[in-house]
Every structure is written in C-alpha cells, then in structure tokens.
N, C-alpha and C positions, 0 to 999 in steps of 0.2 A: 504493500499497501506507498510507504516511505517512497517507492521508487517511482510508482506515478507521480507523486504529489512532486516530485522535485522533479518530475521530467516536464510535467505541465508549467510550472513557475519556469525551469530551462526555456521553453516554448514562447512564452511568454515575454521576454526577457530577448530573446530572437527577432519576435516579431519587432516590438520596440525598436531593437536595433536597428531592422531592417527598414521600419517606416522611417525613423528618425534623417538616417543617413540618403533616404528618396524622397522625402517631403520638399527638395528643390529640382522640380523637374525640366528639365530644358524640351522646348516643343517647339520645333524652330517654325513657321508660319500657320500656327492653329488659329492663333486670331487675328484681324484687320484691327490696325488703330480705328476706331470711328472721327470720323470726318471733324467734328466739332472740339476734339483735342490734338489735332493735327498742327505741325507747325512748318513753315516753310528755310527754318535754320538748319536741317541738316543734320539734324542731332537725335541721339535715342529721345523715347519718353520713357517715363515709370508712370503705371498707376498704379497708387497706395491706397491700397483699402482700410479702413479703418473706421473706427465706432466710439462715439465719448466713452462709451462703458469699459474698454479694453487699455485695460492700464499698461500694459507691454507695448499697445500702440504709441501711446503719448511716451513712456518712461524711456523705453528702446528703440522701438523702429524709427520714428520722426524726428528724435536725434542725428539718429545712426543716416537716414537722408540727408540731413541739414546738415550736419557736418562733412558731408559727401559733397554736396551740392557747390557748396563753400569753398571746397578742398580745389574741387576741379571745373566744378559748372562744365561738363560735359554730356552735360543731359535736360532734357526738359520735366519735372516734376509735375504729376497733376494728382492733388487729394483728394479721393470720393470717403465721401460718408456711406458707409455700408448699410445703413439705416435709412438713411432718405433719399438715396440710389438704387433702393432695391432692385428694379430694373436692370437696371446695369450690371451689377454684383451678380446679379441670377444670367445676364449675356456671356460674362464673364466664369463663370460656375465656381464663384468666390463661396468658400465654404467654411472659412474661419479667419478674420480678421488677428495681427494683420495678416495681407497679402500680398504682393509686389507683382506687376508684371513687367516684363522689361522689352518695351517694343525697339529694333531700328528705325534709323533714319527715314526707310521704305516705308513702315508702319505694320510689319511682320512682327507677331510676338516672338520672341529670341528663347523666354525665360521665364517660366511662372514659380513664384515661392510661396507654398502656403504653409504662413507662420514666421515669426520674424526669421531674419538671415543680418548677418552681421555687416559691416562696415566693407570690410576688406572682401569678403565673397560679392556684397552688392557693386566693389570698386573693379573687379574680373568679370563679372557678367555683362556691366556698362564696356568696359575696353572691346569685350568680344563678339558686341551688338555694333561695334563702332566699325568693327571690320565685315 
C-alpha cells in the first residue's frame, strides 16, 4: 500500500514538473494581432493579460514588463484587463493571469506564456521575435 502511495506522489510531482517546464509554449503564427493593436513601428507587440485581483500581475509581471520596456524599448506593450475584455481574453484562449502573448512585427504570435514569466525569459523571447 505504501508503495502505491509513493508511486502516486511521484507521478503527481512529475506531472507538476512537466506542467511547469511546458507552461511557456512557442506557437508561431497561431494567432494574429488584432488591427486595433497594430503599429507601424516594426517592433514586436506584447499583449499582457491581467486582472486587478491578481497579486502576481501587479507585484511581479507588470514590474518585469515595465523594467524591460525601460531597459530596451524594443517592443510595444498593450495591457489588457482580462475581466473587462473577456471577449478578447477568450479569443486568445487566456486561461490564467498573468498571461503574455508576444507577436512579431508582422503580427504573428511567436510566444504564449500562461502564468508569470521572468524578465530574462521575456527578453529572450522579444529578441527571438525581432528576427
């Protein structure tokens, strides 16, 4: 009996690790950037989905995005309140906040991040979206 419990615990831990490692999914061209967010400045765009109730949105993700914007400025940032813009959040299949979708300058999605993503990873994704 204890072996079965230990096996179940190990499976849950492995599932959690797999889920965490694959929370950032590259889906090149899966979504198109809506025209209302398009810019003619040939830079990638980040759609940042958040809510007022999300502590991690305001204490971690927003500061990471703002720091990165101040540091390199190589992208357009569009903040979207997922509650006030439910239709848009649904269109992009946002299941959790914070979520970020990085679009190339051509308006094709390059990276979809469900949950918090740190500044260094965001910077790598932005650089990859510039190419």
